[in-house]
C-alpha positions in Angstrom: 0.0 0.0 0.0 0.9 3.6 -0.5 1.6 4.6 3.2 0.9 8.2 4.1 2.0 10.5 7.0 -0.4 10.8 9.7 -0.5 14.6 9.9 2.8 16.0 11.4 3.5 13.1 13.6 5.7 11.1 11.2 4.0 7.9 11.9 3.1 6.3 8.5 -0.3 4.8 8.0 -2.1 2.9 5.3 -4.7 4.8 3.2 -7.4 2.7 4.8 -8.1 2.7 8.4 -9.8 -0.4 10.1 -12.7 0.7 12.2 -13.5 -1.4 15.1 -17.0 -0.1 16.2 -18.6 -3.3 14.8 -16.6 -5.7 16.7 -18.7 -6.7 19.9 -22.3 -6.8 20.7 -22.9 -3.9 18.3 -22.0 -5.9 15.3 -20.1 -9.1 15.4 -20.2 -10.3 19.0 -17.9 -13.4 18.5 -14.5 -12.4 19.4 -12.7 -15.1 17.2 -14.7 -14.1 14.1 -13.8 -10.3 14.8 -10.1 -11.3 15.2 -10.2 -13.1 11.9 -11.3 -9.8 10.4 -8.7 -7.9 12.0 -6.0 -10.3 11.1 -7.1 -10.4 7.3 -6.9 -6.5 7.2 -3.4 -6.5 8.7 -2.3 -9.3 6.3 -3.7 -7.2 3.3 -1.4 -4.3 4.5 -3.7 -2.1 6.7 -1.6 -1.0 9.6 -4.0 1.7 11.1 -6.9 0.6 13.5 -9.4 3.0 15.1 -11.6 2.1 18.0 -13.3 3.9 21.1 -13.9 3.1 24.6 -17.7 3.7 24.2 -17.9 0.9 21.4 -20.0 -1.8 23.0 -18.8 -0.3 26.3 -15.2 -1.3 26.1 -15.7 -4.8 24.4 -14.4 -3.5 21.0 -11.1 -2.3 22.7 -11.0 -5.7 24.4 -11.2 -7.5 20.9 -8.6 -5.4 19.4 -6.3 -6.0 22.1 -6.8 -9.8 21.9 -6.3 -9.6 18.0 -2.9 -7.8 18.4 -1.6 -10.1 21.1 1.3 -12.3 20.2 3.5 -9.7 18.5 1.3 -7.9 16.2 0.9 -4.7 18.3 4.3 -3.2 17.3 3.4 -3.2 13.6 0.1 -1.3 14.1 -0.6 2.5 14.6 -3.4 2.1 17.4 -6.1 4.8 17.8 -8.9 5.1 20.1 -11.2 7.6 21.7 -12.8 8.9 25.0 -15.7 11.1 25.8 -18.9 9.1 25.9 -20.4 7.4 29.0 -19.0 4.2 30.2 -21.1 3.3 33.0 -24.6 3.3 31.1 -25.2 2.2 27.4 -24.5 5.2 24.9 -27.6 7.3 24.6 -29.3 6.1 27.8 -29.9 8.3 30.7 -28.5 8.2 34.1 -24.9 7.3 35.2 -22.2 9.1 36.9 -21.7 12.5 35.2 -18.1 12.5 36.0 -17.6 9.0 34.2 -17.6 10.7 30.8 -16.5 13.9 29.2 -13.4 15.8 28.4 -12.2 16.8 31.9 -8.7 16.1 33.1 -10.4 14.0 35.9 -11.9 11.6 33.4 -9.1 11.6 30.7 -6.3 10.4 33.3 -8.7 7.8 34.4 -10.0 6.5 31.3 -6.7 6.3 29.4 -5.7 3.7 31.9 -8.9 1.7 31.2 -8.2 1.9 27.5 -4.5 0.7 27.9 -5.7 -2.2 30.0 -8.5 -3.3 27.6 -6.1 -2.9 24.7 -3.4 -4.7 26.4 -0.8 -2.2 25.4 1.6 0.2 27.2 0.9 3.0 24.8 -1.7 4.3 22.5 -0.4 5.9 19.2 -3.4 8.3 18.7 -5.8 9.4 21.6 -8.8 11.3 20.3 -11.4 13.4 21.8 -14.7 11.7 20.6 -16.7 14.8 20.6 -16.4 18.5 21.8 -17.9 19.5 25.1 -18.8 22.9 26.2 -18.7 22.4 29.9 -15.0 21.7 29.7 -12.5 24.4 28.6 -10.4 23.1 25.7 -7.3 24.2 27.6 -8.1 21.7 30.3 -8.3 18.9 27.8 -5.2 19.9 25.9 -3.3 20.2 29.1 -4.3 16.7 30.3 -3.5 15.2 27.0 0.0 16.9 26.7 0.7 15.5 30.0 -0.2 12.0 28.9 2.1 12.4 25.9 5.1 13.5 28.0 4.5 10.5 30.2 4.7 8.3 27.2 1.1 6.8 27.5 0.0 8.3 24.3 2.1 9.3 21.3 -0.2 11.8 19.8 -3.7 13.3 20.1 -6.5 14.4 18.0 -10.1 15.3 17.8 -13.3 13.8 16.2 -16.4 15.5 14.9 -15.2 19.0 15.7 -16.6 21.9 13.7 -14.1 24.1 12.1 -14.5 27.0 14.5 -13.7 24.8 17.5 -10.8 23.1 15.5 -9.3 26.6 15.1 -10.0 27.6 18.6 -8.1 24.5 19.8 -5.1 25.2 17.6 -4.9 28.8 19.0 -5.1 27.8 22.6 -2.3 25.2 22.2 -0.1 27.7 20.6 -0.7 30.4 23.0 -0.5 28.2 26.1 2.4 26.2 25.0 0.6 22.8 24.9 0.5 20.0 22.6 -2.1 20.4 19.7 -4.5 18.3 18.0 -2.8 16.6 15.1 -5.8 14.9 13.6 -9.4 15.4 13.1 -11.8 12.5 12.4 -15.1 13.9 10.6 -17.9 12.4 8.9 -17.3 12.6 5.2 -18.8 10.9 2.2 -20.5 11.6 -1.1 -23.6 12.2 0.7 -22.1 14.2 3.5 -19.9 16.8 2.0 -20.3 19.9 4.3 -16.8 19.7 5.5 -15.5 20.6 2.1 -16.7 24.2 2.8 -15.0 25.0 6.0 -13.3 22.0 8.0 -11.1 20.5 5.5 -9.5 24.0 4.5 -8.7 24.3 8.2 -7.2 21.1 8.6 -4.9 21.8 5.6 -3.9 25.1 7.0 -2.9 23.5 10.2 -1.4 20.4 8.7 -3.7 18.1 10.4 -4.3 14.4 9.4 -7.8 13.7 8.5 -9.4 10.4 9.2 -13.1 10.5 8.0 -15.6 8.1 9.4 -18.5 6.7 7.6 -17.4 6.9 4.0 -20.3 4.7 2.9 -22.7 7.1 4.8 -24.1 4.6 7.3 -24.6 2.0 4.6 -26.5 4.1 2.1 -23.5 3.7 -0.3 -23.2 -0.1 0.2 -25.1 -0.7 -3.0 -28.0 -2.2 -1.1 -30.2 0.9 -1.3 -31.9 1.3 -4.8 -35.1 2.8 -5.9 -38.1 0.5 -6.1 -36.6 -1.9 -3.4 -37.4 -2.4 0.1 -35.0 -0.8 2.5 -32.7 -3.7 3.6 -32.5 -4.8 7.3 -29.3 -3.9 9.3 -28.5 -3.6 12.9 -27.7 0.1 12.4 -31.3 0.5 11.1 -32.7 -1.0 14.2 -30.7 1.1 16.6 -31.3 4.3 14.6 -34.6 3.7 12.6 -35.0 7.7 11.9 -31.9 7.6 9.8 -33.6 5.2 7.3 -37.1 6.3 7.3 -37.9 7.1 3.8 -41.0 9.1 4.9 -38.4 11.8 5.9 -37.4 14.1 2.9 -33.7 14.0 3.7 -33.7 10.1 3.6 -35.7 10.1 0.4 -33.0 12.5 -1.1 -30.1 10.0 0.1 -31.9 7.1 -1.5 -32.4 9.0 -4.8 -28.7 10.1 -4.8 -27.6 6.5 -3.8 -29.3 5.0 -6.8 -27.9 7.5 -9.2 -24.5 6.8 -7.9 -24.9 3.0 -8.1 -25.8 3.6 -11.8 -22.7 5.8 -12.2 -20.5 3.1 -10.5 -21.9 0.4 -12.9 -21.2 2.6 -15.8 -17.6 3.2 -14.7 -17.0 -0.6 -14.2 -16.7 -0.6 -10.4 -18.7 -1.2 -7.4 -20.4 1.6 -5.5 -18.4 0.8 -2.3 -15.2 1.3 -4.3 -16.6 4.5 -5.8 -17.6 5.9 -2.4 -14.3 5.2 -0.6 -12.2 6.3 -3.6 -14.2 9.5 -3.6 -13.2 10.3 0.0 -9.5 9.3 -0.7 -9.4 11.7 -3.7 -9.5 14.7 -1.4 -6.1 16.0 -0.9 -6.7 16.7 2.7 -7.7 13.3 3.6 -5.4 10.8 5.0 -7.2 7.7 5.4 -10.9 7.0 5.5 -12.0 4.5 8.1 -13.8 1.3 6.9 -16.0 -0.5 9.4 -16.8 -3.9 8.4 -19.0 -6.4 10.4 -18.2 -9.4 8.4 -15.4 -10.9 6.4 -17.2 -10.4 3.1 -17.8 -6.8 3.9 -14.1 -6.4 4.4 -13.2 -8.0 1.2 -15.5 -5.6 -0.7 -13.7 -2.6 0.8 -10.1 -3.6 0.6 -9.5 -2.9 -3.0 -10.8 0.6 -2.9 -7.4 2.0 -2.0 -6.3 1.1 -5.6 -9.1 2.8 -7.2 -8.4 6.2 -9.1 -11.6 8.1 -10.3 -11.3 10.1 -13.5 -12.1 13.6 -13.8 -15.2 12.7 -15.7 -16.4 10.4 -12.9 -15.8 13.1 -10.4 -17.7 15.6 -12.3 -20.7 13.2 -12.5 -20.6 12.8 -8.8 -20.6 16.7 -8.3 -23.8 16.7 -10.5 -25.5 14.2 -8.3 -24.5 15.8 -4.9 -22.7 19.1 -5.4 -19.6 20.2 -3.5 -20.1 21.3 0.0 -23.7 19.9 0.2 -25.0 17.4 2.8 -28.0 15.3 2.1 -28.7 15.5 5.8 -29.4 12.6 8.5 -32.7 12.0 10.1 -35.2 14.7 9.4 -33.0 17.7 8.8 -34.0 18.0 5.3 -32.2 18.5 2.0 -29.7 21.4 1.4 -30.6 23.0 -2.0 -27.8 22.7 -4.6 -28.1 26.5 -5.0 -26.3 26.8 -1.7 -23.2 24.8 -2.8 -20.2 26.7 -4.0 -19.0 24.7 -7.3 -15.4 25.7 -6.5 -15.3 23.8 -3.1 -14.5 20.5 -4.7 -10.7 19.6 -4.8 -9.1 16.5 -6.2 -5.8 14.7 -5.3 -3.6 14.9 -8.4 -1.9 11.6 -9.5 
């Protein structure tokens, strides 16, 4: 694979990152089968794995730790995240209000839990899963800087931060002499292109690595969503039914776009999965999109995407279906009219 530098860290990562969210009760509960998927990805050249403490309430981290035991840990750039509650299921009320968040108190406690679950002495990339208004970003950066100096983490980054808070964090780090976020992990796909307007220019300005999540737009770009067909069953649809309810105009817009993109992929002689992942990889600000297979079959359908190069004609056709900077929103947020999209936002990685 064509390995890339992870922002300014000097760590070299594969152009695809293996996401571990689906390992555990959220997806594949069998640890042995999950381990087989991880080992297949490593054998295919992927050396970058991303998980989070909150995925299946720590079980995903445990599975990754088991899979990397026996000598595989040293060859992997291992990333995890903190922020969500760990004493109640994600999205459920209750629990200790201090067993979550971005405070120093929680960070120094939870990093130890992640290290234990991952069976490792260090984390290569420790990420704030979401921003939090209750905690000053200086507090968070200070705690992460201390962990980095202690050798418990090698670098740290953010996830799903808006452009404004990404800039604020960079300024605070510089003014206070603290370590800074060197990566950002945003949602990005053909159906979710809003970050082209603001966040991606910001990450380029500050030299940050970008690790987009959900390049298949929550399964909408898997090739299974077509006009005139029933919405396929999935674990994700059961957990978040509003995101796939076709009575909502935003979801209907996604279905129509997904069908048009599937036709385009067929005409271009490739799968929609490859088209979708290659599109994300084509942006020069992107380091490595996160693929999150639940099965070995899903992994196999995604591995070859790193070798796909989209022609200018195909990219132009994609822009016609979903214009640059436009997001076909989730749930019931509606459709952003193409007139609001700046045609000059789209940038392509040159060969």
